[in-house]
C-alpha positions as CSV (number, residue, x, y, z in Angstrom):
1,M,15.4,-12.1,-0.2
2,T,12.9,-14.8,-0.8
3,Q,12.5,-17.4,-3.6
4,R,10.5,-16.6,-6.6
5,D,6.9,-15.9,-5.7
6,Q,4.6,-18.6,-7.1
7,Y,2.0,-16.0,-7.8
8,E,4.2,-13.7,-10.0
9,G,2.3,-13.2,-13.2
10,A,-0.7,-15.2,-12.0
11,Y,-4.3,-14.0,-12.6
12,F,-5.5,-15.2,-9.3
13,T,-3.5,-14.5,-6.1
14,P,-4.2,-14.2,-2.4
15,S,-3.8,-10.5,-2.5
16,G,-5.0,-9.4,-5.9
17,G,-5.7,-10.6,-9.4
18,L,-9.1,-11.0,-11.1
19,V,-11.1,-11.3,-7.9
20,W,-9.6,-8.1,-6.5
21,H,-10.2,-6.1,-9.7
22,W,-13.8,-7.3,-9.9
23,R,-14.4,-6.4,-6.3
24,A,-12.8,-3.0,-6.7
25,L,-14.9,-2.2,-9.8
26,W,-18.2,-2.9,-7.9
27,R,-17.2,-1.7,-4.4
28,R,-15.1,1.4,-5.1
29,R,-18.1,3.7,-4.7
30,Y,-18.4,2.5,-1.1
31,W,-14.7,3.2,-0.5
32,M,-14.8,6.9,-1.0
33,D,-14.2,7.8,2.7
34,F,-11.0,5.7,2.6
35,I,-10.0,7.0,-0.8
36,D,-10.4,10.6,0.5
37,S,-8.2,9.8,3.5
38,V,-5.5,8.5,1.2
39,A,-5.8,11.6,-1.0
40,A,-5.6,13.9,2.1
41,A,-2.5,12.2,3.4
42,L,-0.7,12.2,0.0
43,D,-1.6,15.8,-0.5
44,H,0.7,16.6,2.4
45,W,3.6,14.5,1.0
46,H,5.9,16.6,-1.2
47,P,9.2,14.7,-1.8
48,P,11.7,16.7,-3.8
49,Q,12.0,14.1,-6.6
50,K,10.0,14.5,-9.8
51,K,10.1,10.7,-10.4
52,L,7.9,8.2,-8.4
53,L,8.4,4.5,-7.9
54,L,5.2,2.7,-7.2
55,L,5.8,-0.7,-5.5
56,G,2.8,-2.9,-5.7
57,P,0.2,-0.4,-6.9
58,S,-2.1,-3.0,-8.6
59,A,-4.5,-0.9,-10.8
60,G,-4.3,2.1,-8.6
61,W,-8.0,1.8,-7.5
62,C,-7.5,3.9,-4.4
63,L,-4.8,6.2,-5.6
64,P,-5.7,9.9,-6.4
65,T,-4.9,10.9,-9.9
66,D,-4.2,14.5,-8.7
67,F,-1.3,13.1,-6.7
68,L,0.1,11.0,-9.6
69,V,0.2,13.9,-12.1
70,R,2.5,15.8,-9.9
71,F,5.4,13.6,-11.1
72,K,7.1,13.8,-14.5
73,E,7.9,10.0,-14.5
74,I,6.3,7.1,-12.7
75,N,7.7,3.6,-12.7
76,A,5.4,1.0,-11.3
77,I,6.2,-2.6,-10.4
78,D,3.6,-5.3,-9.7
79,L,3.3,-9.1,-10.0
80,D,-0.2,-8.8,-11.4
81,P,-0.3,-9.1,-15.2
82,L,-3.6,-7.2,-15.3
83,A,-2.4,-4.3,-13.2
84,E,-0.9,-2.2,-16.0
85,R,-3.9,-2.3,-18.4
86,I,-6.4,-1.4,-15.6
87,F,-4.1,1.2,-14.1
88,R,-3.9,2.9,-17.5
89,F,-7.7,2.7,-17.7
90,N,-8.0,4.4,-14.3
91,H,-5.3,7.0,-14.6
92,G,-3.8,6.9,-18.1
93,R,-5.6,9.9,-19.8
94,P,-4.9,12.4,-17.1
95,L,-1.2,11.2,-16.9
96,N,-0.9,11.6,-20.6
97,N,-2.5,15.1,-20.5
98,A,0.0,16.1,-17.8
99,G,3.0,14.8,-19.7
100,T,3.7,12.1,-17.0
101,K,5.6,9.2,-18.4
102,L,4.3,5.8,-17.0
103,N,6.3,2.6,-17.2
104,F,5.2,-0.8,-15.7
105,D,7.3,-3.8,-14.9
106,L,5.9,-7.3,-14.0
107,E,8.0,-8.3,-11.0
108,N,7.7,-9.3,-7.3
109,I,9.0,-6.5,-5.1
110,F,10.5,-8.7,-2.3
111,T,12.3,-11.2,-4.6
112,S,14.5,-8.4,-6.0
113,F,14.1,-5.4,-3.7
114,D,17.7,-4.4,-3.5
115,A,18.1,-4.5,-7.3
116,I,14.9,-2.5,-7.8
117,L,16.3,0.3,-5.5
118,E,19.5,0.3,-7.5
119,R,17.6,0.6,-10.8
120,F,15.6,3.6,-9.6
121,P,18.0,5.7,-7.4
122,D,16.4,9.1,-8.2
123,H,12.8,8.2,-7.4
124,A,10.6,8.9,-4.4
125,I,8.9,5.6,-3.4
126,L,5.3,4.8,-2.5
127,F,4.0,1.4,-1.3
128,P,0.2,1.7,-2.2
129,N,-1.2,-0.9,0.2
130,M,1.3,-3.6,-0.6
131,L,3.4,-4.2,2.5
132,G,0.6,-5.6,4.5
133,Q,-0.2,-8.2,1.8
134,H,3.3,-9.8,2.0
135,L,2.3,-12.3,4.6
136,Y,0.1,-14.0,1.9
137,H,3.1,-14.6,-0.3
138,V,5.5,-16.1,2.2
139,A,4.9,-19.4,3.9
140,D,6.7,-18.6,7.1
141,T,5.3,-15.7,9.2
142,D,8.6,-14.9,10.9
143,T,10.3,-14.6,7.5
144,A,7.5,-12.3,6.2
145,R,7.8,-10.1,9.4
146,V,11.6,-9.8,9.0
147,E,11.4,-8.8,5.4
148,I,8.7,-6.2,6.0
149,E,10.6,-4.7,8.9
150,A,13.8,-4.5,6.9
151,V,12.2,-2.0,4.5
152,K,12.9,1.0,6.8
153,E,16.6,0.3,6.9
154,K,16.9,-0.3,3.2
155,L,15.2,3.0,2.6
156,A,17.0,5.0,5.2
157,S,18.4,7.4,2.6
158,R,15.2,7.7,0.6
159,H,12.0,9.7,0.6
160,W,9.2,7.2,0.8
161,A,5.6,6.7,1.9
162,S,3.4,3.7,2.6
163,I,-0.2,2.8,2.8
164,H,-0.4,-0.6,4.5
165,D,-2.8,-2.8,6.4
166,R,-2.3,-3.2,10.1
167,L,-5.4,-5.2,11.0
168,S,-8.3,-6.8,9.2
169,G,-11.4,-8.6,10.4
170,K,-15.2,-8.9,10.6
171,I,-17.4,-6.1,11.8
172,R,-21.2,-6.0,12.2
173,S,-23.0,-5.1,9.0
174,G,-23.9,-1.4,9.1
175,A,-21.7,-0.7,12.1
176,P,-19.7,2.6,11.9
177,L,-16.0,2.5,11.1
178,P,-13.6,3.2,14.0
179,T,-12.6,6.8,14.4
180,S,-9.4,7.7,12.5
181,F,-6.5,9.1,14.5
182,S,-2.8,10.1,14.2
183,T,0.0,9.0,16.4
184,R,3.8,8.6,16.5
185,E,3.6,5.4,18.4
186,A,4.0,2.0,16.8
187,L,1.0,0.5,18.6
188,T,1.0,-3.3,18.9
189,P,-1.9,-5.1,17.2
190,E,-3.5,-5.7,20.7
191,S,-3.1,-2.0,21.7
192,L,-4.5,-0.8,18.4
193,A,-7.5,-3.1,18.6
194,I,-8.3,-1.9,22.2
195,K,-7.9,1.8,21.2
196,L,-10.3,1.3,18.3
197,G,-12.8,-0.7,20.3
198,L,-12.4,-3.8,18.1
199,S,-13.6,-7.1,19.4
200,G,-13.2,-10.7,18.1
201,E,-10.4,-12.1,16.0
202,W,-8.3,-9.8,13.8
203,V,-5.6,-10.6,11.3
204,D,-2.2,-9.0,12.1
205,H,-0.6,-7.9,8.9
206,L,2.9,-7.8,10.4
207,T,3.5,-4.1,9.7
208,T,3.7,-2.8,13.3
209,H,7.4,-1.9,12.9
210,V,7.7,-1.2,9.2
211,L,8.1,2.6,9.9
212,P,11.0,4.2,11.6
213,E,10.5,4.9,15.3
214,G,8.7,8.2,16.0
215,T,7.2,8.5,12.5
216,E,3.8,10.2,12.4
217,R,1.2,8.0,11.0
218,R,-2.5,8.1,10.3
219,L,-4.8,5.1,11.2
220,V,-8.0,4.9,9.1
221,G,-10.7,2.4,8.6
222,W,-11.5,0.9,5.2
223,R,-14.8,-1.0,4.7
224,L,-13.5,-3.5,2.1
225,L,-16.8,-5.4,2.2
226,D,-20.0,-4.7,4.1
227,S,-18.9,-6.7,7.1
228,W,-15.1,-6.9,6.6
229,I,-12.8,-3.9,7.3
230,H,-9.2,-3.1,7.3
231,I,-7.3,-0.8,9.6
232,V,-4.8,1.0,7.4
233,E,-1.8,3.0,8.4
234,I,-0.6,5.9,6.2
235,A,2.8,7.6,6.7
236,A,5.6,9.5,4.9
237,V,9.2,9.1,5.8
238,A,12.1,11.5,5.0
239,P,15.8,10.4,4.9
240,R,17.6,10.2,8.2
C-alpha cells in the first residue's frame, strides 16, 4: 500500500523503539488503570479461532498474559527489532507453560497488509495500539487516513479487535483522567473532546472511522506521562 517504511528495523522510531521501551519499563506501574481496562475488554472477546495474529504489538507492555495464553499459536509482526526479545521477557514463560507457540516476524504491517492476511487466514487478529501510530510513518495525512480506514473492509470476513489511539495531548499534572464510556457512535475528534471535557490542542490519530459503523467501542484514558494522556478506543469486530 505504501513504500517501505524508513523505520522498519530501526532502534529509534516516532512510535516505538528504545525510547518507548525505556519509558514503558519505568512508567508501566502508573498505567495499571489503563492496562486493567484493556484486560477487561479483551476478557469479553472470544473469537472462535485458536490462533492469534498480533499486528504491531511491540513488546506487549499493555497486553494481559491471561488473554494471550488462551491461544494455541500466536504470530506477531512488528517493525521494531527489539520487540520480540522484550515480548518474550514479558510473556514468554507463561506462554511456554501454556503450550502456546509464539512466532515473531520483523515487518511493517501497512507495506504488505494484504500479503500478511493471506499468510494467516485462520487467525483472529488484534491490533494492540498500532493503528493510531500509523500517521507517524506516512508523510501525507490523507494517505495515512485512507490506509487506516481501509482496514475494516479488508477484514470484513475476519474476527478482529483493535486498541488504538483517538486523541492525545497535554493535561494538567495531577488532573484526573476523563471518565471512560461506551458508545456505538464514531464520534468526531471535536465531539469526543467536548464529551470528555478536554481543552487545548489535541492530536487526531486519524482512527475515527477505522471500525465498521455501529460497532460498540470503549473509550478510556491512558496517562502515558504525568501531563500527557491518550484517549484510546477499544473494540472487537465480528465478520459481516
